[in-house]
MARBA-3410 file (N, C-alpha, C, O; in Angstrom, 1 decimal):
199
60.1,104.5,77.5,61.2,104.8,76.4,60.7,103.4,75.6,60.2,102.4,76.1 ~ 61.0,103.7,74.2,61.0,102.1,73.5,62.8,101.5,73.9,63.9,101.9,74.0 ~ 62.2,100.5,74.0,63.6,99.4,74.2,63.7,98.3,72.9,62.7,97.6,72.5 ~ 65.1,98.2,72.2,65.2,97.3,71.4,65.8,95.9,72.1,66.8,96.0,72.9 ~ 65.2,94.5,71.8,66.0,93.4,72.2,65.5,92.4,71.0,64.7,92.4,70.1
66.3,91.7,71.5,66.0,90.0,70.5,64.8,89.6,70.7,64.1,89.8,71.8 ~ 64.2,88.6,69.3,62.8,88.5,69.2,62.7,87.1,70.0,63.7,86.5,70.2 ~ 61.5,86.7,70.6,61.1,85.7,71.5,60.0,84.7,70.8,59.0,85.3,70.2 ~ 60.2,83.6,70.8,58.9,83.3,70.4,57.5,83.3,70.6,56.6,82.9,69.9 ~ 57.4,83.7,71.4,55.8,84.9,72.2,55.5,85.8,71.0,54.4,86.1,70.5
56.7,86.3,70.5,56.7,87.6,69.4,56.0,87.4,68.4,55.8,88.3,67.6 ~ 55.5,85.9,68.2,54.8,85.9,67.0,53.6,86.7,66.1,53.6,87.2,65.0 ~ 52.4,86.5,67.2,51.7,87.2,66.7,51.7,89.2,66.4,51.4,90.0,65.5 ~ 52.3,89.2,67.6,53.0,90.4,67.4,53.9,90.8,65.8,53.7,91.6,64.9 ~ 54.9,89.9,65.9,55.1,90.2,64.0,54.0,90.3,63.1,53.9,91.5,62.6
53.1,89.2,62.9,51.8,89.3,62.3,51.3,91.0,62.0,51.4,91.8,61.1 ~ 50.7,90.9,63.4,50.3,92.2,63.7,51.0,93.5,63.1,50.4,94.4,62.5 ~ 52.2,93.4,63.4,53.0,94.6,62.8,53.0,95.5,61.3,52.8,96.6,60.8 ~ 53.5,93.6,61.0,53.8,93.4,59.6,52.4,93.8,59.1,52.2,94.9,58.5 ~ 51.4,93.0,59.3,49.9,94.3,58.1,49.9,95.6,58.7,49.9,96.4,57.8
49.9,96.1,59.5,49.4,97.4,59.4,50.8,98.1,59.4,51.3,98.8,60.3 ~ 51.6,97.5,58.2,52.4,98.4,57.8,53.1,98.2,56.5,54.2,98.7,56.0 ~ 52.0,97.1,55.8,52.1,96.3,54.2,52.1,97.6,53.3,53.0,97.9,52.5 ~ 51.2,98.1,53.6,50.6,98.3,52.3,51.7,100.1,52.1,51.1,101.2,52.4 ~ 53.1,100.0,51.5,53.7,100.8,51.5,53.9,101.9,52.8,54.1,103.1,52.7
54.0,101.2,53.7,54.4,102.0,55.0,52.8,101.9,55.9,52.7,101.7,57.1 ~ 51.9,102.2,55.1,50.4,102.3,56.1,50.0,100.8,56.1,50.7,99.8,55.7 ~ 48.7,100.8,56.7,47.7,99.7,57.1,47.5,98.8,56.0,47.2,99.5,55.1 ~ 47.5,97.6,55.4,47.3,96.7,54.5,46.2,95.9,55.6,46.2,94.7,55.3 ~ 45.2,96.3,56.6,44.4,95.2,57.3,43.3,95.2,56.4,42.8,96.3,56.0
43.0,94.5,56.0,41.9,93.9,55.1,42.2,93.9,53.6,41.4,93.6,52.7 ~ 43.7,94.4,53.3,43.3,94.3,52.2,43.9,92.9,51.4,44.2,93.1,50.3 ~ 44.2,91.8,51.8,44.1,90.5,51.7,43.4,89.7,52.4,43.3,90.0,53.6 ~ 42.6,88.5,51.6,41.0,87.8,52.8,41.7,87.1,53.7,41.3,85.9,53.9 ~ 43.2,87.8,54.4,43.7,86.8,55.4,45.0,87.6,56.4,46.3,87.6,56.2
44.2,88.3,57.2,45.9,89.5,57.7,47.0,88.5,57.8,48.1,88.9,58.1 ~ 46.9,88.1,57.7,48.2,87.0,58.7,48.9,86.3,56.9,49.7,85.4,56.9 ~ 48.7,86.7,56.0,49.2,86.2,54.9,50.7,87.2,54.8,51.8,86.8,54.4 ~ 50.4,88.6,55.3,51.7,89.3,54.6,52.9,89.4,55.8,53.9,90.0,55.7 ~ 52.4,88.5,57.1,53.8,88.1,58.0,54.4,87.2,57.5,55.6,87.4,57.2
53.5,85.9,57.1,53.8,84.6,56.9,54.6,84.4,55.4,55.1,83.4,55.0 ~ 54.5,85.9,54.8,56.0,86.3,53.5,56.8,87.1,53.7,57.5,87.1,52.7 ~ 57.1,88.2,54.9,57.6,88.7,54.4,58.2,89.2,56.1,58.8,90.2,56.4 ~ 57.6,87.8,57.2,58.3,88.0,58.4,58.7,86.9,59.4,59.8,86.6,59.8 ~ 57.2,86.4,59.7,57.5,85.5,60.7,58.9,84.5,60.2,59.9,84.4,60.8
58.7,84.1,59.0,59.4,82.7,58.6,60.8,83.2,59.0,61.5,82.3,59.6 ~ 61.6,84.5,58.8,62.7,84.8,59.3,63.0,84.8,60.5,64.1,84.3,60.9 ~ 62.1,85.2,61.1,62.4,84.6,63.0,62.3,83.3,63.1,63.2,82.8,63.7 ~ 61.4,82.4,62.7,61.6,81.5,62.9,62.6,80.6,62.6,62.9,79.7,63.4 ~ 63.5,80.8,61.2,64.7,79.9,60.6,65.9,80.5,61.4,66.6,79.7,62.0
66.1,81.9,61.6,66.9,82.3,62.6,66.5,83.4,63.2,66.4,84.5,62.7 ~ 66.2,83.1,64.3,65.8,84.0,65.3,67.3,85.0,65.6,67.1,86.1,65.8 ~ 68.3,84.6,65.7,69.7,85.5,65.9,69.4,86.5,65.0,70.0,87.6,65.1 ~ 68.8,86.4,64.4,68.6,87.9,63.3,67.5,88.6,63.1,67.4,89.3,62.1 ~ 66.5,88.6,64.1,65.6,88.7,64.7,65.5,90.4,65.7,66.2,90.3,66.7
65.0,91.2,65.6,65.1,92.0,67.3,63.8,92.7,67.1,63.3,92.8,66.0 ~ 63.3,93.0,68.0,62.2,93.9,68.0,62.0,95.5,68.9,62.8,96.0,69.6 ~ 61.2,96.0,68.7,61.2,96.9,69.2,60.4,97.0,70.2,59.2,96.7,69.9 ~ 60.6,97.2,71.4,59.2,97.3,72.5,58.7,98.2,73.1,59.4,98.9,73.8 ~ 57.3,98.5,73.1,57.4,100.0,74.0,57.5,100.3,75.6,58.3,99.6,76.3
56.6,101.4,76.2,56.8,100.7,77.8,56.3,99.9,78.3,56.8,99.2,79.2 ~ 55.0,99.9,77.5,54.1,99.4,78.3,54.1,97.7,77.6,53.1,97.0,77.6 ~ 55.2,97.4,77.2,55.6,95.9,77.0,54.7,95.4,75.4,54.5,94.2,75.2 ~ 54.2,96.3,74.6,53.7,96.2,73.3,55.2,96.2,72.0,56.2,96.9,71.8 ~ 55.0,95.3,71.5,55.8,95.1,69.9,55.4,95.9,69.3,54.3,96.0,69.0
56.8,97.0,68.8,55.6,98.4,67.9,56.8,98.5,66.8,56.7,99.6,66.2 ~ 57.6,97.9,66.4,58.0,97.4,65.5,59.4,96.4,65.0,59.7,95.7,65.9 ~ 60.0,96.2,64.2,61.1,94.6,64.6,61.9,94.9,62.8,61.8,95.7,61.8 ~ 62.7,93.9,63.3,63.8,94.0,62.1,64.0,92.7,61.5,64.7,92.1,62.3 ~ 63.8,92.2,60.9,64.3,90.7,60.4,65.0,90.3,59.2,65.0,91.2,58.3
65.9,88.6,58.9,67.0,88.9,57.9,67.0,87.5,57.8,66.6,86.5,58.4 ~ 67.8,87.9,56.7,68.4,86.2,56.2,70.0,86.2,56.2,70.1,87.4,56.6 ~ 70.7,86.0,56.2,72.5,85.7,56.3,72.8,85.3,54.5,73.8,85.7,54.0 ~ 72.0,84.7,53.9,72.1,83.5,52.8,70.5,83.7,52.4,69.4,83.2,52.9 ~ 70.6,84.5,51.7,69.2,84.0,50.3,68.9,83.4,49.7,67.7,83.3,49.5
70.0,82.5,48.8,69.8,81.8,48.7,69.1,80.2,49.2,68.2,79.4,48.8 ~ 69.7,80.3,50.3,69.4,79.2,50.9,67.7,80.0,52.6,66.8,79.3,53.1 ~ 67.9,80.7,52.6,66.6,81.1,53.2,65.5,80.5,51.8,64.8,79.5,51.9 ~ 65.7,81.3,50.5,64.6,81.0,49.2,64.0,79.3,49.3,62.8,79.0,49.4 ~ 65.1,78.3,49.3,65.3,77.1,49.4,64.3,76.8,50.7,63.1,76.4,50.7
65.1,77.3,51.8,63.8,76.6,53.1,62.6,76.9,52.7,61.5,76.3,52.7 ~ 62.8,78.3,52.3,61.0,79.0,52.2,60.0,78.4,51.3,58.8,78.3,51.7 ~ 60.6,77.9,49.9,59.8,76.9,49.0,59.6,75.8,49.6,58.5,75.4,49.7 ~ 60.8,75.1,50.2,60.4,73.5,50.3,59.6,73.2,51.5,58.6,72.6,51.4 ~ 60.1,73.8,52.7,59.5,73.8,53.9,58.4,74.7,54.6,57.5,74.2,55.4
58.5,76.1,54.2,58.0,77.5,54.9,56.2,77.0,54.1,55.3,76.3,54.6 ~ 56.3,77.5,53.4,55.1,78.3,51.8,54.2,76.7,52.1,53.2,76.7,52.8 ~ 54.7,75.4,51.4,53.8,74.4,50.9,52.4,74.0,51.9,51.5,73.4,51.4 ~ 52.4,74.3,53.0,51.3,74.4,53.7,50.6,75.7,53.9,49.4,75.6,53.9 ~ 50.8,76.3,54.1,50.3,77.8,53.9,50.2,77.8,52.5,49.5,78.8,52.4
50.3,77.5,51.5,49.9,77.8,50.4,48.5,77.5,50.3,47.7,78.4,49.8 ~ 48.0,76.0,51.0,47.2,75.2,50.6,45.9,77.0,51.4,45.0,77.6,50.9 ~ 46.3,77.1,52.3,45.4,78.0,53.6,45.0,78.9,52.3,44.0,78.7,51.6 ~ 45.9,79.7,52.3,45.9,80.7,51.6,45.1,80.6,49.9,44.7,81.6,49.4 ~ 44.9,79.5,49.4,44.1,79.3,48.3,43.2,79.5,48.6,42.6,78.5,49.0
42.4,80.6,48.5,40.9,80.8,48.7,40.3,81.3,47.4,40.9,82.1,46.7 ~ 38.7,80.7,47.0,37.9,80.9,46.0,38.0,82.0,45.5,38.7,82.1,44.5 ~ 37.6,82.9,45.9,37.5,84.5,45.6,38.7,85.6,46.2,38.4,86.5,47.0 ~ 39.8,85.5,45.7,41.2,86.1,46.6,40.7,87.7,45.7,40.2,87.9,44.6 ~ 41.0,88.7,46.9,41.6,90.0,46.3,42.3,90.5,45.3,43.4,89.9,45.4
42.3,90.9,44.8,43.9,91.4,44.2,45.2,91.3,44.9,46.2,90.6,44.8 ~ 45.0,92.2,45.6,46.4,92.1,46.7,46.3,90.8,47.3,47.2,90.3,47.9 ~ 45.5,90.4,47.3,46.0,88.6,47.8,46.2,87.8,46.8,47.0,86.9,46.9 ~ 45.7,88.2,45.9,46.5,87.0,44.3,47.7,87.7,44.0,48.5,87.4,43.1 ~ 47.9,88.5,44.5,49.4,89.1,44.1,50.5,88.6,45.0,51.5,88.1,44.6
50.1,88.9,46.5,51.4,88.5,47.1,50.9,87.0,47.4,51.8,86.7,48.2 ~ 50.3,86.0,47.3,50.6,84.7,46.9,51.1,84.3,46.1,51.9,83.3,46.1 ~ 50.8,85.2,44.7,51.8,84.9,43.4,53.3,85.1,44.0,54.1,84.1,43.8 ~ 53.7,85.9,44.6,55.0,86.1,45.0,55.2,85.4,46.0,56.1,84.7,45.4 ~ 55.2,84.9,47.0,55.2,83.9,47.5,55.7,82.8,47.1,56.8,82.4,47.2
54.5,82.0,46.3,54.9,81.1,45.2,55.8,80.8,44.0,55.7,79.7,43.4 ~ 56.4,81.6,43.7,57.6,81.8,42.6,59.2,82.1,43.5,60.3,81.8,43.0 ~ 58.8,82.7,45.0,60.5,82.3,45.6,60.8,80.9,45.5,60.1,79.9,45.7 ~ 62.4,81.2,45.0,62.9,80.4,44.7,64.5,80.5,45.2,64.9,81.6,45.5 ~ 65.6,79.4,45.2,66.8,80.5,44.7,67.0,80.5,43.8,66.5,79.7,42.9
68.1,81.4,43.6,68.3,81.9,42.2,67.9,83.0,41.6,68.4,83.5,40.7 ~ 66.9,83.4,42.2,65.6,83.8,41.2,66.5,85.4,41.8,66.4,86.2,40.9 ~ 67.3,86.2,43.1,67.4,87.6,43.5,68.6,87.5,42.5,69.5,86.6,42.6 ~ 68.6,88.4,41.6,70.3,88.9,41.2,70.9,89.1,42.1,72.0,88.7,41.9 ~ 70.7,89.6,43.1,72.2,90.4,44.1,72.5,89.5,44.9,73.4,89.9,45.6
72.1,88.4,45.1,72.2,87.2,46.5,73.7,86.6,46.3,74.4,86.1,47.2 ~ 74.2,86.7,44.8,75.7,85.9,44.9,76.3,87.3,45.0,77.5,87.0,45.0 ~ 76.2,88.9,45.2,77.2,90.1,45.7,76.9,89.9,47.2,77.8,89.6,48.0 ~ 75.2,90.1,47.5,74.9,90.8,49.0,73.9,89.6,49.0,72.8,89.4,48.4 ~ 74.6,88.7,49.8,73.8,87.3,50.6,72.9,87.7,51.3,71.7,87.3,51.2
73.4,88.6,52.3,71.8,89.0,53.3,70.8,89.5,53.2,71.2,90.7,53.0 ~ 69.6,89.6,53.1,68.7,90.7,52.9,67.4,90.6,54.3,67.0,89.8,55.1 ~ 67.3,91.7,54.1,66.2,92.2,55.6,65.0,93.0,55.0,64.9,93.4,53.8 ~ 64.0,93.1,56.1,63.2,93.8,56.5,62.5,94.3,57.8,62.2,93.6,58.8 ~ 62.3,95.4,57.8,62.2,96.0,58.4,60.8,96.7,58.7,60.2,97.0,57.6
60.1,97.1,59.9,59.2,98.0,60.0,58.7,98.4,61.3,58.9,97.6,62.1 ~ 58.2,99.5,61.6,58.1,100.2,62.8,56.5,100.7,62.6,56.1,101.3,61.5 ~ 55.9,100.4,63.5,54.6,101.0,63.5,54.3,102.7,63.8,55.0,103.1,64.7 ~ 53.2,104.0,63.2,54.1,104.9,63.4,54.5,105.2,65.0,55.4,106.0,65.2 ~ 54.1,104.7,65.8,54.6,105.9,67.3,55.9,105.1,67.1,56.8,105.9,67.2
56.5,103.9,66.9,57.8,104.1,66.8,58.7,105.0,65.4,59.8,104.7,64.8 ~ 58.0,106.0,65.2,59.0,106.2,63.9,59.1,107.8,64.7,58.4,108.4,65.4 ~ 60.8,108.1,63.9,60.9,109.9,64.0,62.0,109.5,65.5,62.8,110.5,65.8 ~ 62.2,108.5,66.3,63.0,108.0,67.6,64.5,107.5,67.4,65.2,107.2,68.3 ~ 64.6,107.6,66.1,66.1,106.6,65.7,65.6,104.9,65.9,66.3,104.0,65.8
64.8,104.9,66.1,65.3,103.3,66.6,65.2,102.8,65.2,65.9,101.8,65.0 ~ 64.5,103.1,64.2,65.1,102.4,62.9,66.3,102.1,62.7,66.7,101.0,62.3 ~ 67.2,103.6,63.0,68.6,103.4,62.6,69.2,102.5,63.4,70.4,102.2,63.1 ~ 68.4,101.9,64.6,69.2,101.5,65.8,69.2,99.7,65.7,69.9,98.9,66.3 ~ 67.8,99.4,64.6,67.7,98.1,64.0,68.7,97.6,63.1,69.2,96.6,62.9
68.7,99.0,62.5,69.6,98.7,61.4,71.1,98.1,62.0,71.6,97.0,61.5 ~ 71.6,98.8,62.9,73.4,98.8,63.0,73.1,97.8,64.0,74.2,97.2,64.3 ~ 72.1,97.5,64.8,72.2,95.9,65.6,72.1,94.8,64.2,72.9,93.9,64.2 ~ 71.3,94.9,63.4,71.1,93.8,62.6,72.9,93.6,61.7,73.7,92.6,61.8 ~ 73.1,94.7,61.1,74.3,95.2,60.6,75.6,94.3,60.9,76.2,93.4,60.2
76.0,94.9,62.4,77.2,94.6,63.7,77.1,93.1,63.6,78.1,92.5,63.3 ~ 75.9,92.3,63.8,75.8,90.5,63.6,76.1,90.2,62.3,76.7,89.2,61.8 ~ 75.5,91.2,61.5,76.5,90.3,59.6,77.5,90.1,59.8,77.8,88.9,60.0 ~ 78.7,91.2,60.0,79.5,91.6,59.8,80.2,90.4,60.8,81.1,89.6,60.4 ~ 79.5,90.7,62.3,80.6,89.1,62.9,80.4,88.2,62.6,81.1,87.5,63.3
79.2,87.3,61.5,78.9,86.2,61.1,79.9,86.3,59.6,79.9,85.4,58.8 ~ 80.8,87.8,59.4,82.1,87.4,58.4,80.4,87.5,56.7,80.2,86.8,55.7 ~ 79.8,88.3,57.1,78.7,88.2,55.7,79.3,89.3,54.7,79.8,90.1,55.5 ~ 79.5,89.7,53.8,80.2,90.7,53.2,79.3,92.0,52.9,79.7,93.1,52.9 ~ 78.0,91.6,52.4,76.8,92.9,52.3,75.5,92.1,52.1,75.4,90.9,51.9
74.5,93.0,52.2,73.3,92.6,52.4,72.5,94.0,51.4,72.9,95.1,51.2 ~ 71.2,93.1,50.9,70.4,94.0,49.9,69.0,94.2,50.9,69.0,93.7,52.1 ~ 68.1,94.9,50.4,66.8,95.1,50.6,65.8,95.6,49.2,66.4,95.9,48.2 ~ 64.7,95.5,49.3,63.8,95.9,48.4,63.1,96.8,48.9,63.0,96.9,50.1 ~ 62.1,98.1,48.0,61.1,98.2,48.7,60.7,99.3,47.4,61.4,99.7,46.5
59.3,99.4,47.7,58.3,99.7,46.8,59.1,100.9,46.3,60.0,101.4,46.9 ~ 58.6,101.5,44.9,59.0,102.7,44.6,58.1,104.1,44.4,58.3,105.1,43.7 ~ 56.8,103.6,45.7,56.0,104.5,45.7,56.2,104.5,47.5,55.5,105.1,48.3 ~ 57.0,104.0,47.8,57.7,104.2,49.4,58.7,105.2,49.8,59.8,105.0,50.4 ~ 58.4,106.1,49.4,59.5,107.1,49.5,59.9,107.5,50.6,61.1,107.8,50.6
59.1,107.6,51.7,60.1,107.6,53.2,60.7,106.7,53.3,61.7,107.0,53.9 ~ 60.8,105.3,53.0,61.4,103.8,53.0,62.8,103.7,52.5,63.8,103.2,53.0 ~ 62.3,105.0,50.7,64.0,105.0,50.3,64.3,106.1,51.0,65.5,106.1,51.4 ~ 63.8,107.0,51.2,65.1,107.9,52.0,65.4,107.4,53.4,66.6,107.7,53.6 ~ 64.9,106.9,54.3,65.4,106.1,55.3,66.7,105.5,54.6,67.8,106.1,54.8
66.8,104.3,53.9,67.8,104.1,53.3,69.1,104.9,52.6,70.3,104.7,52.6 ~ 68.6,105.5,52.2,69.9,106.2,51.9,70.4,107.3,52.8,71.5,107.8,52.8 ~ 69.5,107.5,53.5,70.2,108.5,54.7,71.1,107.5,55.5,71.9,108.0,56.2 ~ 71.1,106.4,55.4,71.9,105.2,56.1,72.8,105.0,55.4,73.7,104.4,55.9 ~ 72.8,105.2,54.6,74.1,104.8,53.5,73.9,103.6,52.8,74.9,103.0,52.4
72.7,103.1,52.6,72.6,102.2,51.1,72.7,102.3,49.7,71.9,103.2,49.3 ~ 73.3,101.9,49.0,73.6,102.6,48.0,72.0,101.1,46.7,71.5,100.0,46.9 ~ 71.7,102.3,45.7,70.7,101.5,45.0,71.5,100.4,44.1,72.7,100.5,43.7 ~ 70.8,99.7,43.8,71.5,98.7,43.1,70.7,98.8,41.4,70.1,99.8,41.2 ~ 70.8,98.2,40.7,70.5,97.4,39.7,69.4,97.3,39.4,69.4,96.3,38.7
67.8,97.9,39.4,66.6,97.1,39.2,66.0,96.9,38.2,66.0,97.9,37.5 ~ 65.1,95.9,37.8,64.3,96.1,36.8,62.8,96.9,37.1,62.0,96.9,38.1 ~ 62.7,97.6,35.6,61.2,98.3,35.7,60.2,97.6,36.8,60.3,96.4,37.0 ~ 59.5,98.2,37.3,58.2,97.5,37.8,58.6,96.3,38.9,57.9,95.4,39.2 ~ 60.2,96.6,39.6,60.0,95.6,40.8,60.4,95.8,41.7,61.0,95.0,42.4
60.2,97.9,42.2,60.7,98.5,43.1,62.1,98.8,43.4,62.9,98.1,42.7 ~ 62.4,99.4,44.0,63.9,99.5,44.4,64.8,98.8,45.1,64.4,98.2,46.1 ~ 66.4,98.7,44.5,66.8,97.4,45.5,68.1,98.5,45.7,68.4,99.3,44.9 ~ 68.6,98.1,47.1,69.4,98.6,47.5,70.1,97.9,48.5,69.6,97.0,49.2 ~ 71.8,98.2,48.4,72.8,97.3,48.5,73.6,97.9,49.9,73.4,99.2,50.0
74.5,97.2,51.2,74.9,97.5,51.9,76.2,97.1,51.7,76.1,95.9,51.3 ~ 77.7,97.5,51.7,78.8,96.5,52.4,79.3,96.6,53.7,79.2,97.6,54.4 ~ 79.7,95.5,53.9,79.4,95.1,55.4,80.9,95.5,55.3,81.3,96.4,55.9 ~ 81.7,94.8,54.6,83.3,93.8,54.9,84.0,94.5,54.1,85.2,94.1,54.0
END
């Protein structure tokens, strides 16, 4: 029976693994970038490194990590840290001579991250990423991860959270709508933004 527990430093490789195996609109993105760890270095591991108190994992009955939720309670502060401390060394690692199209796209997104760029950060300061492998889906674990995170954000007196997903990720869109997230304004081609009021 899968269980939810706080993330530990020993889970880092598993966060990379789950991230790449769900990075293509919920499907496996293995091999789409020149280095499979790129996805995790942009959308999973830095959150666990900066604030492990906002990171939980789903552990299978045999001890494998098969899902996670990671977040920040202050998007602009996180993006400043990501730009100044997290990404510079990794930018060199991922500057490959002949990148794939997806590799180039993800690196471009990472390089553009900075405080003040997220339009919803002032009203919805927290943001999150959640990913579950297929074997962890359909069991209510995603809902439980979201509820666990939202409870901690409320404890921290964070007024609201936001997240984004691709326009083609219909499963994720339906999931967030079922949980009570409401759509926020978003520019064409930037995906779908959702918000959740906490206080």
